C-alpha positions in Angstrom: -36.6 28.1 12.9 -34.7 31.1 14.2 -32.1 29.6 16.5 -30.6 32.9 17.7 -30.5 36.6 16.9 -27.4 38.8 17.3 -27.4 42.6 17.0 -27.7 46.0 18.5 -30.1 46.4 21.5 -32.3 49.3 20.6 -34.9 48.8 23.4 -34.6 47.0 26.8 -37.6 46.3 29.0 -38.1 43.7 31.8 -40.5 41.8 29.5 -39.1 42.3 26.0 -36.2 43.6 24.0 -35.8 44.9 20.4 -32.7 43.8 18.6 -31.7 45.6 15.4 -30.1 43.2 12.8 -29.0 45.2 9.8 -31.9 47.6 10.0 -34.6 45.1 10.9 -35.9 45.3 14.5 -36.9 42.0 16.2 -39.2 42.3 19.2 -38.3 39.4 21.5 -40.1 38.5 24.7 -37.8 37.7 27.6 -37.7 36.6 31.2 -36.5 38.7 34.1 -33.5 36.4 34.3 -32.5 37.3 30.7 -33.2 41.0 31.3 -30.8 41.0 34.2 -28.0 39.8 31.9 -28.7 42.1 28.9 -29.8 45.3 30.5 -26.4 46.9 30.5 -25.3 45.7 27.0 -25.3 47.6 23.8 -25.2 44.5 21.6 -26.4 41.0 22.4 -26.9 37.5 21.1 -30.1 35.8 22.3 -31.1 32.2 21.7 -34.6 32.3 20.4 -37.8 30.2 20.1 -40.5 31.2 17.6 -44.0 30.4 18.9 -46.5 30.2 16.0 -50.2 30.6 16.6 -53.0 31.4 14.0 -53.1 35.0 15.1 -49.5 35.7 16.1 -45.9 34.8 15.6 -44.0 35.5 18.9 -40.3 35.4 19.4 -39.0 34.4 22.9 -35.4 35.0 23.7 -32.9 33.8 26.3 -29.4 35.0 27.2 -28.3 31.4 28.0 -29.0 28.3 25.9 -29.7 26.5 29.2 -32.6 28.8 30.0 -34.0 28.2 26.5 -33.8 24.4 27.2 -35.6 24.9 30.5 -38.3 26.9 28.7 -38.8 24.1 26.1 -39.0 21.5 28.9 -41.7 23.6 30.7 -43.8 24.3 27.6 -43.8 20.5 26.8 -46.0 20.1 29.9 -49.8 20.2 29.3 -51.2 23.3 30.9 -48.0 25.4 30.6 -47.9 27.8 27.7 -45.0 30.1 26.7 -46.4 33.0 28.8 -46.6 30.9 32.0 -43.1 29.4 31.3 -41.8 32.9 31.0 -43.4 34.0 34.3 -41.8 30.9 36.0 -38.4 31.9 34.6 -39.0 35.4 35.8 -39.9 34.2 39.3 -37.1 31.7 39.6 -33.8 31.3 37.7 -33.3 28.1 35.7 -31.2 26.5 38.5 -34.0 27.3 41.0 -36.6 25.7 38.7 -34.4 22.6 38.3 -33.7 22.3 42.0 -37.4 22.6 42.8 -38.3 19.9 40.3 -35.4 17.5 41.5 -36.3 18.0 45.2 -40.0 17.6 44.3 -40.8 21.0 46.0 -44.4 21.4 44.9 -44.8 24.6 46.9 -42.1 26.5 45.1 -43.5 25.7 41.7 -47.1 26.3 42.8 -46.1 29.7 44.1 -45.6 30.9 40.5 -48.5 32.9 39.1 -50.7 30.7 36.9 -49.5 27.4 38.3 -52.0 25.4 40.2 -51.4 22.3 42.4 -52.1 19.8 39.6 -49.9 21.5 37.1 -47.1 21.8 39.7 -47.4 18.1 40.4 -47.4 17.3 36.6 -44.2 19.4 36.1 -42.4 17.4 38.8 -43.7 14.1 37.6 -42.8 14.6 33.9 -39.5 16.5 34.3 -38.0 15.0 37.4 -35.9 12.3 35.7 -34.7 14.7 32.9 -33.6 17.3 35.5 -31.8 14.7 37.6 -29.7 13.8 34.6 -28.9 17.4 33.8 -26.5 19.0 36.2 -25.2 21.6 33.7 -27.6 24.4 34.7 -25.8 27.0 36.7 -27.1 30.2 38.2 -25.4 33.4 37.0 -27.1 35.7 39.5 -24.9 38.8 39.8 -26.9 41.1 42.0 -26.2 44.8 41.8 -27.9 47.3 44.0 -28.4 50.5 42.1 -30.2 53.2 44.0 -33.0 54.1 41.5 -35.7 56.6 42.4 -38.9 54.7 43.6 -41.2 56.5 41.2 -39.1 55.4 38.2 -38.6 51.8 39.3 -42.3 51.6 40.4 -43.5 52.6 37.0 -41.3 50.1 35.1 -42.2 47.3 37.5 -45.9 48.1 37.1 -45.7 47.9 33.3 -43.8 44.6 33.5 -46.3 43.0 35.9 -49.3 44.0 33.8 -47.5 42.5 30.8 -47.0 39.3 32.8 -50.8 39.1 33.5 -51.4 41.0 36.7 -54.4 43.4 36.9 -53.2 47.0 37.5 -54.8 47.3 40.9 -53.1 44.1 42.3 -49.8 45.0 40.7 -49.9 48.5 42.3 -50.9 47.0 45.7 -48.0 44.5 45.6 -45.4 47.0 44.5 -46.4 49.6 47.0 -46.3 47.1 49.8 -42.8 45.9 48.9 -41.4 49.5 48.5 -43.0 50.5 51.8 -41.5 47.5 53.7 -38.0 47.6 52.0 -35.3 49.2 54.0 -32.6 48.7 51.3 -32.6 50.0 47.7 -34.2 47.5 45.3 -33.2 46.8 41.8 -36.0 46.6 39.2 -35.5 42.8 38.9 -35.7 42.3 42.7 -38.9 44.4 42.9 -40.6 42.4 40.1 -39.4 39.0 41.6 -40.8 39.9 45.0 -44.1 41.0 43.5 -44.4 37.8 41.5 -44.0 35.8 44.7 -46.9 37.7 46.2 -49.3 36.5 43.5 
């Protein structure tokens, strides 16, 4: 098992990064939460989980060990695979996921793309007690508002949403609606988060 990877960040994208470790580039799938913490770094250490299937070995990475633990909790639930868990951790930060589970807020969990009512109820039922015992998760949301040209941010957000499972037409519709109705400059993370909540 690869517990973590530390090295030079050679590529950063809202859905994956490439970390160079002594000349070997590891492609690692990440959440929007992790992206917001590594996007301005040249080097990073990410906690990893290697998901093995017959046709693919996929590395998932997390800036915080606590986010990795939440990912593992979520993927232990029947009906939630690594992709869905990553979408959930892109829509909500680990603290928001924990709070929704502890407060038994089915609507918040069900609002995540790919999560139906029964799955949301199962998440709460199976993880509620574990989450109540765990008060260590803390949000490290440091929001920065950079004024990025809409066409650049739109293109990157569109690519990220398609990677997360949206069809191109729905992703474009959601992004354009958000940009049209937004009076303030949006960060890439904010745009993707808002689009995920519209799913």
